[in-house]
N, C-alpha and C positions, 0 to 999 in steps of 0.2 A: 826549516820553517815551511809551513803548509801554505799553498797558494789557493786563493779564493777568487771566484768570479761572481759578481752581483748582477742579477738581471731584474730590472724593475722599471716599468714604464713611467711612473711618476717621478719627475726629476728631483724634487725636494726630498722625497722618501729615499730615492737611490743615493743621493749625496749624503743624506743623513746616515745611511747604513755604511757607506764607504768611509766617511770622515768622522762619524760620531761613535763608531764602534771601537772598543779597545782591542783591536786585533793583535797587537804585539803582546798583550797580556796572556793570550792563549796560543802564542807561537805561530801566528798567522799573518799573512800580508795579502792585501787586495791586489791581484795581478791585472784585473780588468773589470770593466762594467759595461752593461748594455741596456738598451731601452725597450727591447722586445725579444720574442723568442728567436727570430731569425738572426738578429745581431748576437743573441746569446750563444747560438750554435757556432757562429764565427769566432766569438771570444774563447769558447772552450777549445776549438780547434787550434787557436793561436797560442793560448796560455797553458793548456793542459792542467787545469786546476785539480786540487785534491778535494775541494768543497765547492758546490754550486748553491748559492742562495738565490732563490727565484720567486717572483710573484707568480700567481696562477693566471689571472685574467689580464691579458695584454693584447695589443693589436698585432696584426699579421700572423703571429703564431703564439699560442698560449704557452704557459709554463709546462703544462701537462704534455702538450704536443711536442715541445722542445725536448723534454726529457725522454719521451717515447722515441724520438729520432736518435738521440744520443745513445740510448740503451741498445737500439738496433745496430748501431755502429760498434758496440762493444765497450762503450764508455761506462765505467763503474765508479765514478766520482761520488762522494757523499752528497746527497741532495737534501736541502731543507726548503720546504715550500712555505711561502708567505701568502696570506689571503685575508681580505676583509670579510669574507663570507664563511659561515660555519656549516654550510650544507654537507651532509654526510657523504653525498656522491663524490665531492671533491676529495674527501679523506679516503674514500674507497679507491679512487684512481691513484692517489698518491701512494697508498700502501702497495697496490699492484706493481707500481714502478720501483718499489724498493726504497721509497723515501725514508730518510733517517729521522725526520721530524716534520711537524706541521704546525706552524705558529700563526695565530690569529692576530691581525693588525687592529689597532696599534698594540705592540708588545711593550712591556715595561723595560726600563733601563737594566741592562745586564742580562736580559732573558736570552737574547740571541747568542751572546758570548758564552753563557752557561750551556746552551744547547750544543753549540759547536764543540766546546771543550769536552763535554760529556761524551759525545759521539766519537770524537777522535781518540779519547782515552779508551773507550770500549773497543774500537777497531784495533788499536795498538795492542791491547791485552789479548784480543782474539788472534792477531797475527803471531804474537809471541807464543801462544799456545799451539798454534798450527805448526810453527817451525820446530817446536820441541817434539810434537807428535804429528808429523805430516799425514800418516795414514788415517788418523782420526778425523781430519778435516776433509780428506778426499773421498774416502770410502766409508759411508755411513750406513747404519742399520744392520739387521741380521743378514749375514752372507754365508754362503756355503763354505765348508772347510777348505775346499780347493782354492777359492778366491782369497780367503784370509791367509792361507799359507803362501799363495802367490804374492800377495801384497807384502807380507813379511820378507819374502825372498828378495823382492825388488827393493824394498827400503834398505836392506842390508847390502845390496850389491849394485845399486844404481850407478856407482862410479866406474864399474867394470865396463870398458868399451866393447867387450864381447857379449854382454848380456843380451838375450833375445827371447822371443816367445818360445823358441825351441829349447833353449837352455833351462828356462823356467819350467816348461812342460815336462822336460826330462827329470827335473828334480822332484816333480810331483807324480811321476810315472803315469802321465796321461798324454793324449795326443795334442799337437799344436792347435788343430782345428777345434777340439773340445774346449781348450783353455780360452781361445779367442772368442768362442761362442759364449762361454760363461761370463767373460769380462763385459761383453756388450749387453748381455741379458741382465746381469746383476748390478752393474755400475753405470755411471754416466760417462765412462771412458772406454776407449779401445786400449789394448795393451800398450801400444806405442805412445798414446797421448798421456797415459798415467806415468810411464817412465819419464817422459819429457817434463811433466809437472814436478816429479820428484827432483830431477836434476836442476830445474829452475829454482825450486825452493832452496836447494842446497847452495846454489850460486848466490841467491839473495842473502843467505845466512853468512856466507863468506864475506860479502860486501860490508856487513855490519861488524865483522871481526877485525879490529884495527891492528892485529898482529901482522897483517899482510899489506904489502906495498901495492900501489896502483898497477904496476906492471905484472905483479904476481897474480892479482885478481883477473886481469885481462887474459893472461895466459891460461888460467884455470877455466875461464869461460870458453875459449876457443879450442880447448883440449877435447871437448865433447865430440864424439864421432858423428853426431848429426848436425853439427854447426860448421858452416863454410865461411871462411874469411874472404870478403870481396875487396875491401880497401881499408887502409888505416891512415889516420892523420894524428900525429903526435904533437899537440899544442902545448905539451909540458916542456919537452926539449926545445920546441920551436914556437914560443908564444906568438899570438897575433900582435900587430903593432899597438893595439889598444890595451894590451896586457892580459887578454883572455888566455886561460890555461885549462886544458882538459885533454883526455885521451879518447879519441873517437875511433869507432870501428863500424864498418858496414858489414853485417853478418847476414847469411842466409840460413833460416831455421825452418823446420817443418811446422806447419799449422794444420790441425786436423779438423776437417769438416765432415758432415754426414756423407758426402760424396767421395771422400778419400783424403789423402795427404797432399797438401799443396806447399811448395817452397815459397817463402816470403822473405823479403829483405827488411831488416830493422837496423836502425842506427843506435849503437850503444855508446853512451858517454860516461866515462869513469873519471871521477874527480873527488877531491876532498870536500868536506862540508863547507869549509871556508871558501874554496873555489866556487862552489855552487851558489853560495849567498852572493858572491861578487857577480856571478853570471846573471842572477836574477835582477840585480840592480842595473847592470848594463843593458839588459833587455828592456827594462822599463824606460831607461833613458832614450833608447833608440825608437821606441814605439809610442811612448806617451806624448800626447800633444801639449803644446804650450808650457814646456819646461823652461824655467828661467835660467839663463846663462848656461846652456848645454856644454860649451867649450870648457868652462871652469870645472863643471862636474866631471867631464870626461878626463880632464887632467888629474883631478883628485882620484878618480877611479884607477887611472894608470898607476899612480903612486901607491894606492892601496894594493893593487895586484902584485907589485914588487914586494911590498911589505908582507903580504900573505904568503908569497912563495918562500921568502926568507924565514918567516915564522914556522911554516910547515917543516922546513929542513931542520931548524933548531929544535922543534918539538920532537922530531924523529930522533935526533941525536940524544936528547934528554931521555927519551923512552929506551933507546938502545943502552944507555948507561945504567938504567934501572933494571931492564929485563933482558939485556943482551940484544943481539941483532934482531930488530923488530920492524915496525912498519910506519907508514905515514899516519897522520890523524885519520879519524873515521872517514870512510869512503862513501860516496854517493853514486848511485846508478840512475841514469836517465835513459829511457827507451822511446824511440820514435818508429812507427810502422810505415811501411811502403815509402821509404825514403829514396831520394835520388842520390847518385854518387856525389861526393863533396863538391 
């Protein structure tokens, strides 16, 4: 289920979008709402939404300024701008920021749902195409034969822990320096950053393959030679008192900037889709204000957590009976940057 953050300064409009939109119909849920751009940034940091629906003209910080700040941070959530003004300058700014759509208020019933559904479908189809042909999405346009041969070599051998710019250069019978220069000149990547992107795409593909168990996926991720394990918390074997289950890892991975490679820590959470849906409800219970009877809801969530765990195990056993020794239900990956140790 996709998470949505709504940012709108007019309370009635905001509540209308949050409560009057058929989010469940398009596999979405509202994770949070805000009344201006500054609150919107806080909500995005807190909820990490897939979609941001925001007004443009707001106090303190406009929707344009908010999205500019988020883009500079590296946030790539889908953005849909709402405005009562049809000036072309707003549309121009929205396009520059990579807005997925631009709706004029008041919009008709179903228009917002249709826009979100269409955009998410397009993104899903594009992601599936990129996973089948990663080199097509990463290296675009006419390139030299050396670069195309290097890309083909990397795509076929990225899992080899010994692959390096030297081994690829030797396969092409050119120098390491020349290959590195060509990569920087003809693509948006250094050699190492492209190799890392290939490995990350392969990891994401593994996460969608439900033949693998959570522990197998985790082991595949940390097997990469440029990933260092800092800490592990196994909340599947040892659930939290409230029923929370997930497999957490603090990893150190290389991030490539124009000034060079910098090691950064990320938190990786691996869990089943059912576990992830439970976690999203528990998060809302903890942080949503004015929840009626939170103790009752907490107790029901604990019961659901136990049922989900048992259901996951039973589903795995059924799958094993059909296909042989298989995996848990489909797995979900969550990433957090610059995290503290648990």
